[in-house]
N, C-alpha and C positions, 0 to 999 in steps of 0.2 A: 644244386640240390632236387630230385623232384619232389611236389607237396606230401606224397603218401610218405617220405621217408624224414621230411620236417619234424613231423609230430613225433618220430621217435628221440629226437634228441632233448635230452634232459639238459636243460640252459643252467636252472636253479643248481645248488650242490646237493649231494644224494643226502639220506637222512643221519648217517655218520659213517665215516671210512673205515672200513674192518679193518682190527689191528693187523700188524705187519705179520705176524705170528700165527695167527686164527688159521685152521685148518676148517674148511666147512665141510661140514658132514649132514647131506641133505638126504631125509626118508622121504621117499614116497609110498602113498598108500595109493587106495585106489583112483585110477585115470580114468581119462574119455576112453570110450571102446575106438580105439583107434592106435596107429602104430607111434602117437605125437608124443606119448608121457615116455615112452623105451628112446626114442630119437633127443629126446631133450635129457634124459638121461647120459648119456652119451656123449652129448655136448656140454654138459656139466663136469664131466669126467676130465675132457680132453681142456677144461679150464684150470683144470687141478682138485675138485671138487670129489670127495668121497660120496659114493651113492649108495643109498640103500633102499630096498624095498621090501612090504610085507603084501601078501596075497593073502584076500580073503576068502575068494571062491575060484570056479577052474575057469572064469572068463578073465579073472586078472592074470591068473597065470598063463593062458595063450596070449596076452597080449603083450606081456613083458618079453615073449618070443627066447625064454630058454636063459636069459641073464638071470643072475645070482640073487636069489632074494629067499627070504623067511614065509614061511605060510603059516600064519594064525588061523587053528582050529579048536581055539578056545571058546568057552562061551562069552557071548557079549557082556555078561554080568562082570568075568573077570578081565574084559580088556583095557579099563581104564590103569589098574595095577600093572597090567602087563606090558604095557606103554609106557607107564613110567618108570619099572624097571629096563625097560627098553633103550630108553632115552639116557639114564643116567649109564646104564652100561657101554653104550654105544659111544657116546659122548655127542650125541645130536645138535646140531646147532638150529637146524631149520626143517619144519615137515611144509612138504606138497601134497594137495589133494584136490580132486577134482569135484566141486559139489560141496558148498562149506556144511549142507544141512543133511548129508547121508548120516546114518546113526553113528557109524564109526568116527566119521570125520567131525561131529560136534563134539564129542568126547577129546577128541585130539585137540582141536582147539580149546578147549579147556582146559587140558594138562599143559599144553605149551604156554599158555598164560602164566598158569600156575607156577610153572618153572623158570618162565623169564626165557625162554626161546621163540625167536621166529616160526610163525604158521603164516601159509599161504595158501588161498583157495585161488583155484582156476575155473572156466566155465565158457561157453559162447559169449559173443561181446554185448556190451549195451548199445554198443555202434552198429550192429548186424548190418549186411549180412558177414561180412568178412573181416571183423575183427575178432578179438577174442579178451576177455578179463583176467585182470590177474591182481588180486586185493589180500590185503593183510589181513587174515584172521576169516571174515567174512562178506558177504555181499547183501544187495537189496536193502531188506531192514537191519541187516544185522551189519551192513556196510558203515566202515568208519572215514567215508568222505563225506567232507562238508555238505552242508544243506544252507547255508549262510551265503544269500547272495554276493556279497561284499568280496568273502572270502573266496569264494570259485571265481570271481571276476579278477582278484589277485593274483589268484595261481594260474588262469590262464592266460595272464597277460607274461606268465615266463616261456611261453611257448607259441611257435610260429602255426601258419594256417594248415588246417590239416581237410586233406583231399578225401572226400567220403565215397566217391566214384569205387564201385567193388573191382576187384584186381583177380581175387580168386574164389573160382568159383566150382559149387560140385551138385550133384546131382541128389535129388529126394532119394532116390533108389539107394545109392551109394551111402547115403546117411542110415537110411533104413536097415541095408545088410549088415553095416557093422555094428548096429544096436541088437539086431535080431540074433546075429552069430553071438554075441559076447553072454544074452541073456540066456537065449537057450542052453548054449552050452553047458553053463553053469547050472540050468536048470536039470537037463540032463545029466548033468555029471556031479550032480550034490553029493553023492555018496563020499567025494574027496573032502568035502567041507559039512560035515555033518551038522553042524553049529552054527553055520553061516546066518547070520539074521541078515535078511536080502530086505532093502529099501522100495521093491517094486510094490505100485500102487495094485495093480492088477497080477493075476496069475499069466506070466508069458505066454503062456501055452495059447491059453482061451484069448488073449489081447491080439496075439496075431493072427489066429484063424479067424476073431471075429473081422478082421480088416481085412480080409480075403476079397469080399463081394464087392467093396466099395472100389476096390481096383478096376471093374468092368464098369464103374459109371463114370471114371475121371470125365472123360469128354462129354458125357451129357450134362455132367455137372457144372463143366466148364462153359458149355454152351446158353444153361439155363442162367449162370452168374451174368454172364456178359449181355443177355436178353435182358435180366433186369436191370440192371445199370445201365445200358441203353436207354431203356425206357425213360429212367429217372432223368438220365441227361436231356433227353430229348424233350422232354417234357419240364425241364427247368426244376426239378422237385428239389427242394433243401432238403439235406438230410443228416441224420449222424452216423456213425459208424462206431459198432462195438464188436472188434476183433476177441473171436473166443479163444480161450485158450487150453490145452491140455489138463484134463482131470489130473493125470498123475505129474504134474509139474511140480516141481518145489515150490515153486512163485506162489502158488494156491496154498499148497500143503502146509507150508512154514511161514509164508509174508502177507497170510490174508487171513480175516477173521470169519469169512464164508466156511461154513462145512463143505458146501459143496456148491458147484459154480450153478446150477440149476437156481440157486437161491439169489446169487447175485441178479440172474437173469429174471427171476420174476420182480426184485425191488427195482431194477433199472425199468423194466417195462412200464410198471405201476407209477414209477414217478413220471416217464416221458407221457404216458395217457391222461395225466393230472396237469401236468405242467406246460409240456410243449406245445409251442403251434398247431391247431390244427392243419396246417400247410405243411409241418415238418413230417417227414416217415424217419425210421430208425431199420439199419442193416446190419444184422450179423455177421458177420464172416467166419467160416470156420478155419479151423488152423489146419495146414498142410499136411501136417503128420498125423491128424485125427483120422482113427480109425473107425468112426460110427457107431463105435459099443454103445456110447451112452445117449444116443437118439437126443440130441438137441433141439433137432425141429421139433420134437413131439413139447418139448418146455416152454420151446416159444410159441408157437401157437397156441396152446394152452393158458398161456401169460396173456397172449394179445385179445384171445376169444373172451377171456375171464373181462378184462378191461377196456373192451369195443375199440379196438382198434387194430383188428385184424388185416384190414387194407394199408394199413401205414408202417406193418413191420413186416420183414424181411428175412430170410435166410438164403445164404449164397455160399456153396464151398467152390472157391474159384474167384479168378477175377484178379487184377492188376491192383495191390495195396498202394502203391503212390499215387495213382490216377484217384483212388478212390479218396484218400487222405487230402489231397490238393481241392477235391471237390468239395468234401464235407464241410458242415456245418461246425463240427466239432468231430470229436471221438472220446467215448467213452470205456475204461476198461479197468480191469482190476489193478495188476501191475505189470501187464507184457509189456517186451520192451518194444513193442510197437509205440507204446508212448514216448519213448526217444526219437524214435523217426518223425513220430506227428509232431513233437515239438520242432525238431529240426526245420520242418518243412513249414513251421507257423500256423499248426492246424490247433486251435484251442483243443483242450486235453484234460478231463476229467480223472481221476487216479480213485479206486475204490480201495485197495490194497497198499501194503507197504514198499514203496519204492523209489529207488535212487534220485528218479528225476522228477520226484513231487515235490518240487520247489516252488516257494512265491514268485512269483514275476515268470513263472514257465507254466506251472499246470493251473487249473482253476482252482481255488482256495474254498470257495464258498460252498454251500451243502450242493448235492446234485438237482435238487429241484430247480436251484436259481441255474444252473448250467444250461438249461433249454432255450431260456428267455436272452442271457446275457454272458455267453461264454467267455472267457477272458481269454485273449489272446496272448500267446507267448511274447517275451521281449526279444526281439531278435539277437540284441546285444550281449545278453545274458545267455541264450542259449549259445551263441558261437564260442563264448567264454568258456561255458561247460563244456564244450565237445574237446577245447584246446586242454583244458584241463582234466579229461578224462584220458586223453590221448596220449599227454603226456606222464601221465602219472600211475592208470589202474587199467587202460585200453594196450591193447598191441593189435598190428595191423598183421594178419594172416590167417591159415585155417587149420582144422585137425585134418583134413583129409588128404588135401593136394600137395605134392613133391614141392612145387614152388610157394606154397600156403606155409607149408613147414619151414621152409627154406626162411623165408622172411619172417616168422614169427620166432623160431627159436633162439636167434642171437638174440634177438633183445628180450626174452624170457632171462636169458642165462645173464644178460647186462645187469637186470632190474635186481634181480636176484642174490649175484654174486656184488653187486657194488649198493646193496641194501637201499636201493631207490624205489622200491615196490610203495603206494602211496606216499612217496617221498613230496618235495617243495609244497608241504603245509596240508597234504592231502589225506591226513591222518587224524580226526578227532575223536578222543574220548570221553565219554563212554558212545558207545553209535546212535548218532542222532536221533535215528528214523525208528530204534527200538519201541518205545513205547507207543508211537501212533501206530505201529502194525496190530497192533492189538484190541482194535475197534475198527467195526465198521464205518468209513469216510462217507456217508452217503448225504 
C-alpha cells in the first residue's frame, strides 16, 4: 500500500459504532467555493445518508448546483432559533460546515453541542499543500485535538508513516477564480438574500480591484525576492523568517489577540532590534494570495527605521518557502500553517497566536525575546508522531479543486463521517485545550 494511503487507515477503533438502526441525516451549511461540498453530499447519499443543505447567499446556491436546498433569508438574530427548530423537525444527526468561525457556523456549533448532535468543520489542511482538515466542532484555538506530547505520541503510534510529498496541485489562478466568482456573485446578487450577514473583512469589489495592479508586478517581485535571498545565501547571513498572513484570514481574526497584523509586525521588529544578534537579519515573506491592499512594506519599513534596523529587515513577495525554512535560524509567525511546515522541516518556530501545533517540544515556549538568541529546535520524534496522529484523525489527503484530489479525499470524508472516526483514537479532548491561550499575545 502506498505511503499516502497508509495514513488514511484507522488502526484503532472508531469512537463508537453507529447503532444499526440509525439513519444519518447530515446538514450541510456553507461550503468551500468549489464543487467539493456538492460532490461530498452525493457520495454521502450513495452511502445511505440523508443530506440536507441550507443556503445563505447566492454563492452558496450556485455551488450547490441545483440540488435541493433550503434558503435561509431570515435575520442573523433569528438564526439560532431557526436552526434549533430545523434540527428537531428534520431529525438532523450531523452538521457539516466549511470554516468554524463563520458567523452562522459558530452558532451552529453551539447549537449542536447543546442538542447533543455531531458537528464537524472542514478547511484547508494543517499539513498543506494538498491536505484537508476535518475536525469535530472547531479548529486552531477552538480545536479539541490534544496538546500534550505523551497523548500525541500515543495516538501517533496507532498509524503508519505519512508521505508529505504533494500529489494534488492547483494553480493560484484557479483558487482565486473560484473565490472571486463566489464572493462577487453573492455581492451583486445580494437582493436574493437581503439579510445575509457576510463574513468578509473587506468589500469584495474593492478587494479584488485593489489586487489588479499587483498582477503586473508578479515577475518583478519574484526576481527581487530571488535576488535578496541569493545575497543572504552568498554572504552566509543568518536570518529569521516571518511569513505574513492575509488580514482577512480567520486565523488572525479569531485565533489571535492582535487587532491588526501590523501590530504584530511592530512588536516582532522591536523585539528583534533589541534582542537578536547584530549579524542576524529578518525576512518578511508576503502571502501568495495577498492583494497588496494593506501595504505591508510600509509598516515594515516604518518599524525598522524606528528601531534602527533597516539594513537588516527585508520584505519579499515570492521565493521558495521550503528553501527558506531549511536555511532560516527560525520562523516567527502568528498562527499560519507555515508553522506546521517549519516544524516538519526541523526549523525552530515561535507562535504568537492560537495554533494547533503550538506544543511544548515542537515550538519555542519561551518569550519572543529569548527566541532570537536560543530558538528551541523541534523534537523530530514528536513532530513525526504529530503528523501521523493528525493524518489519522483530522487530516485527509486531497484537494478541493482537482478531480483527482476530490476523488482521493471524498471517500475518506465519507468513511470518517459515517463511522464517527473524526477526531477518533483519543484525538478529542474537552474543553478545547488551546482556547484560553489564544486570548493573549504570546510575546
